[in-house]
C-alpha positions as CSV (number, residue, x, y, z in Angstrom):
1,X,0.0,0.0,0.0
2,X,1.4,3.2,-1.1
3,X,0.5,6.4,0.5
4,X,-0.1,9.3,-1.6
5,X,1.3,12.6,-0.8
6,X,-1.3,15.3,-1.0
7,X,0.0,18.9,-0.7
8,X,-2.0,20.9,1.7
9,X,-2.7,24.6,1.7
10,X,0.2,26.6,2.8
11,X,-0.2,28.1,6.2
12,X,-0.3,31.8,6.4
13,X,2.9,33.3,7.8
14,X,2.8,33.9,11.6
15,X,3.1,37.4,12.5
16,X,5.6,37.6,15.3
17,X,5.1,40.5,17.7
18,X,8.2,42.0,19.1
19,X,8.7,41.8,22.8
20,X,9.4,45.5,22.9
21,X,6.6,47.7,21.7
22,X,7.9,51.2,22.3
23,X,11.3,52.8,21.8
24,X,12.6,55.2,24.5
25,X,14.6,58.3,24.1
26,X,17.9,56.4,23.9
27,X,16.6,54.4,20.9
28,X,16.3,51.3,23.1
29,X,13.2,49.3,23.1
30,X,11.1,49.7,26.2
31,X,9.5,46.8,27.9
32,X,5.8,46.1,27.6
33,X,5.6,45.2,31.2
34,X,4.4,47.8,33.5
35,X,6.9,49.0,36.0
36,X,6.5,47.8,39.5
37,X,4.8,50.3,41.8
38,X,7.3,52.2,43.9
39,X,6.8,52.0,47.7
40,X,5.3,55.0,49.3
41,X,7.7,56.7,51.7
42,X,6.2,58.8,54.4
43,X,8.6,61.6,55.4
44,X,8.2,63.1,58.8
45,X,9.6,66.6,58.6
46,X,9.9,66.9,62.4
47,X,11.3,63.7,63.7
48,X,11.2,63.1,67.4
49,X,14.7,62.8,68.7
50,X,13.4,61.3,72.0
51,X,12.0,58.3,70.1
52,X,15.4,56.7,69.7
53,X,16.1,56.3,73.4
54,X,12.7,55.7,74.9
55,X,12.2,59.1,76.5
56,X,15.5,59.4,78.4
57,X,17.5,62.6,78.1
58,X,21.1,61.8,77.2
59,X,24.4,63.7,77.9
60,X,26.7,61.8,75.5
61,X,30.3,60.9,76.1
62,X,31.7,64.1,74.4
63,X,29.8,66.4,76.8
64,X,31.6,68.1,79.7
65,X,29.7,70.1,82.3
66,X,30.9,72.2,85.2
67,X,28.0,73.2,87.3
68,X,24.8,71.8,88.8
69,X,22.3,69.6,86.9
70,X,18.6,69.3,87.7
71,X,16.2,67.0,85.7
72,X,12.7,65.7,86.1
73,X,12.2,62.2,84.7
74,X,15.2,60.1,83.4
75,X,18.7,61.1,82.5
76,X,21.6,59.1,81.1
77,X,25.0,60.8,81.6
78,X,27.9,59.3,79.6
79,X,30.2,62.3,79.7
80,X,32.0,64.3,82.4
81,X,30.3,66.3,85.1
82,X,31.9,68.4,87.8
83,X,29.2,69.6,90.2
84,X,26.0,68.6,91.9
85,X,23.2,66.5,90.4
86,X,19.8,66.8,92.0
87,X,16.5,65.2,90.9
88,X,13.5,63.2,91.9
89,X,14.0,61.1,88.7
90,X,16.0,58.2,87.6
91,X,19.7,58.7,86.8
92,X,22.0,56.3,84.8
93,X,25.7,56.9,84.9
94,X,27.1,55.4,81.6
95,X,30.3,53.4,81.1
96,X,32.3,56.5,79.8
97,X,31.0,58.8,82.5
98,X,33.2,60.5,85.1
99,X,31.2,62.3,87.7
100,X,32.9,64.5,90.4
101,X,30.4,65.8,92.9
102,X,27.3,65.1,95.0
103,X,24.4,63.1,93.6
104,X,20.9,63.3,95.1
105,X,18.2,61.4,93.2
106,X,15.3,59.0,93.4
107,X,17.1,56.0,91.7
108,X,20.5,55.5,90.2
109,X,22.4,52.9,88.2
110,X,26.2,53.4,88.0
111,X,28.2,51.8,85.2
112,X,31.0,54.4,85.1
113,X,33.0,56.5,87.7
114,X,31.7,58.6,90.5
115,X,33.9,60.6,92.9
116,X,31.4,62.0,95.5
117,X,28.6,61.1,97.8
118,X,25.4,59.6,96.6
119,X,22.0,59.9,98.4
120,X,19.2,57.9,96.8
121,X,15.5,57.9,97.9
122,X,14.8,54.4,96.5
123,X,17.3,52.2,94.7
124,X,21.0,52.3,94.0
125,X,22.7,49.8,91.7
126,X,26.5,49.5,91.3
127,X,27.3,47.6,88.1
128,X,30.3,45.2,87.8
129,X,32.7,47.7,86.1
130,X,31.8,50.8,88.0
131,X,33.9,52.8,90.5
132,X,32.4,54.7,93.4
133,X,34.6,56.8,95.7
134,X,32.3,58.3,98.3
135,X,29.6,57.6,100.8
136,X,26.3,56.1,99.8
137,X,22.9,56.3,101.4
138,X,19.9,54.4,99.8
139,X,16.8,52.5,100.7
140,X,17.9,49.6,98.5
141,X,21.4,48.8,97.5
142,X,22.6,46.3,94.8
143,X,26.3,45.8,94.3
144,X,27.4,43.5,91.5
145,X,30.6,41.4,91.7
146,X,33.5,43.4,90.3
147,X,32.2,46.8,91.3
148,X,34.7,49.1,93.1
149,X,33.2,50.9,96.1
150,X,35.4,52.9,98.5
151,X,33.4,54.6,101.2
152,X,30.6,54.0,103.7
153,X,27.2,52.8,102.9
154,X,23.9,53.3,104.8
155,X,20.8,51.4,103.9
156,X,17.8,53.4,105.1
157,X,14.5,52.0,106.1
158,X,12.3,54.7,104.6
159,X,12.5,56.8,101.5
160,X,14.8,59.9,101.6
161,X,13.8,63.0,99.7
162,X,16.4,63.5,97.1
163,X,16.1,67.3,97.4
164,X,16.5,67.3,101.1
165,X,19.8,68.5,102.4
166,X,21.6,66.7,105.1
167,X,19.9,68.1,108.1
168,X,20.8,67.6,111.7
169,X,18.4,65.7,113.8
170,X,16.1,67.8,115.9
171,X,16.7,67.6,119.6
172,X,13.5,67.2,121.7
173,X,13.9,68.5,125.2
174,X,11.2,67.5,127.7
175,X,9.7,70.2,129.9
176,X,10.5,68.2,133.1
177,X,13.9,67.0,134.1
178,X,14.3,63.2,133.6
179,X,15.0,61.2,136.8
180,X,17.8,58.8,136.7
181,X,16.7,55.3,135.9
182,X,19.2,53.3,138.0
183,X,20.0,53.8,141.6
184,X,19.3,57.5,141.9
185,X,16.8,58.5,144.5
186,X,15.5,62.0,144.9
């Protein structure tokens, strides 16, 4: 059995569409695909510098102050201060800090160097690499192993006002003379 070859109608030529439909200014063909949408960037013209450190005020390591410091909430000192620091807030002495003077505050954490007395109403924490040369008075005291502390400490039973100066105790004198308790007869 022989097969007979029958010519078929020729197929019309296939029109091939180019992948690039347009030509850009540089005589290059531009893609048909739509460009991906660009992300929307919201620009805040007034950034909040406090957002970076959670509301703490910071005196960085390149700051040097001679004089007194007063603050309300939280302060991190990582620079040099010569003078008095007074607050009813929370004070952190950074690793690079060198403080020379009296400190009276509600709470303190010391990582750096302090040369002076510290009076704290609530909590004092001396971290492992800190150095404190001076007397310390606090309601709660935490000293990590490795901390250097040269001075006297007094753990108080009640809260001490950070702004209160070291006052002398009041002497109460009774209106009547006190009789001797042992062996004295009047």
